[in-house]
C-alpha positions as CSV (number, residue, x, y, z in Angstrom):
1,M,1.9,5.2,-15.0
2,L,4.9,5.6,-12.8
3,K,6.7,2.3,-12.1
4,H,8.3,2.2,-8.7
5,R,11.7,0.7,-9.4
6,G,13.0,-1.5,-6.6
7,F,9.6,-2.0,-5.0
8,P,8.9,-5.8,-4.5
9,G,6.5,-7.2,-7.0
10,R,4.9,-9.7,-4.6
11,L,5.2,-11.5,-1.3
12,P,7.8,-14.3,-1.9
13,G,6.3,-17.8,-2.0
14,T,2.7,-16.5,-2.4
15,D,0.4,-15.1,-5.1
16,H,0.0,-11.9,-3.1
17,Q,0.8,-9.2,-5.7
18,F,2.2,-5.8,-4.7
19,T,2.6,-4.2,-8.1
20,I,1.1,-4.4,-11.6
21,R,3.1,-4.7,-14.8
22,R,1.2,-2.4,-17.1
23,A,-1.5,0.2,-16.9
24,N,-5.1,-0.8,-17.6
25,P,-6.1,0.9,-20.9
26,S,-9.6,1.6,-19.5
27,G,-8.1,3.4,-16.4
28,A,-6.9,2.5,-13.0
29,T,-8.9,0.3,-10.7
30,R,-10.7,2.4,-8.0
31,L,-9.1,2.4,-4.6
32,T,-11.7,1.6,-1.9
33,A,-11.1,1.2,1.8
34,R,-11.5,-2.5,2.8
35,K,-12.1,-3.6,6.4
36,R,-9.5,-6.0,7.7
37,H,-11.1,-8.5,10.1
38,A,-9.3,-10.3,12.9
39,D,-10.1,-13.7,11.4
40,R,-8.1,-13.1,8.2
41,R,-5.8,-15.9,7.0
42,P,-2.2,-15.7,8.3
43,D,-0.8,-15.3,4.8
44,D,-3.1,-12.4,4.2
45,R,-1.9,-10.7,7.4
46,R,1.7,-11.5,6.4
47,A,1.1,-9.9,3.0
48,D,-0.3,-6.7,4.6
49,T,2.7,-6.5,6.9
50,A,5.2,-7.0,4.1
51,F,3.4,-4.5,1.9
52,M,3.4,-1.9,4.7
53,A,7.1,-2.6,5.3
54,A,7.9,-2.1,1.6
55,L,5.9,1.1,1.5
56,W,7.7,2.4,4.6
57,A,11.2,1.4,3.3
58,H,10.5,2.9,-0.2
59,F,8.7,6.1,0.7
60,G,8.8,6.7,4.5
61,D,6.5,9.5,5.5
62,A,6.7,11.4,2.2
63,P,3.8,11.6,-0.2
64,F,4.1,9.1,-3.1
65,E,2.4,8.5,-6.4
66,R,0.1,5.5,-6.7
67,G,1.8,4.4,-10.0
68,N,2.0,0.7,-10.4
69,L,1.1,-0.3,-6.9
70,D,-1.6,-3.0,-6.9
71,A,-5.1,-1.5,-6.2
72,G,-6.3,-4.7,-4.4
73,R,-3.3,-4.8,-2.0
74,L,-3.4,-1.0,-1.5
75,S,-7.1,-1.0,-0.7
76,W,-6.5,-3.2,2.4
77,L,-4.5,-0.3,3.8
78,F,-6.3,2.6,2.1
79,G,-8.3,4.9,4.4
80,A,-6.5,3.7,7.5
81,E,-2.7,3.4,7.3
82,V,-2.5,4.9,3.8
83,V,-4.4,8.1,3.1
84,P,-4.8,10.6,0.3
85,A,-2.1,13.2,0.2
86,E,-4.0,15.6,-2.0
87,D,-7.3,17.3,-2.1
88,P,-9.2,16.6,-4.3
89,F,-8.2,13.0,-4.5
90,D,-9.0,10.8,-7.5
91,P,-9.2,7.1,-6.4
92,E,-9.1,6.1,-10.1
93,S,-5.9,7.8,-11.1
94,Y,-2.4,6.3,-11.4
95,D,-1.1,9.8,-10.6
96,A,-2.9,10.1,-7.3
97,L,-0.8,11.1,-4.3
98,L,-0.9,9.0,-1.2
99,R,1.0,9.0,2.1
100,I,1.4,6.7,5.1
101,D,-0.4,7.9,8.3
102,V,2.5,7.0,10.5
103,T,0.6,7.1,13.8
104,R,-2.0,4.6,12.5
105,A,0.5,2.5,10.7
106,R,2.7,2.2,13.9
107,A,-0.4,1.1,15.8
108,A,-1.5,-1.5,13.2
109,F,2.0,-2.8,12.2
110,P,4.3,-2.3,15.3
111,Q,6.8,-4.9,13.9
112,V,7.4,-2.8,10.8
113,F,8.4,0.2,12.9
114,A,10.1,-1.6,15.8
115,E,13.7,-0.9,14.5
116,D,12.8,2.8,14.2
117,D,11.8,3.0,17.8
118,S,15.1,1.6,19.2
C-alpha cells in the first residue's frame, strides 16, 4: 500500500480521518459512491471540502493511486468528483488508480478552485 507522504491525516480539530496508517490484512475496504445530502452536518461538509482541497493540492488533475487514502472519506466523493482512472477498476484494491473530475469538482467545491480561477 502506497503511503501518500505529506497528505493530511485528518481534518484538524475533528475525528474526520483522511488516511489510514496500515493496510488491512484481509484487503482494502470497497469504495462505494455515497450520496451527499443537503442536510449533512456542517463539520461533514467542511471535511469533504478539506479532503477535496488536499486531493487537488497533492495530485491536481493527474491520476493517483488510492494507497492509504481512507475509503470512508473517499467514498463521499467517489463516483462524482473522484472517478476511476483505469478500466477495469477494482474498488477493493489499494493500487487502484483514481482521478479528480475537475469539472464536477469545480461545481461542487468552488471555494477549493477559487484561487485557480483568478
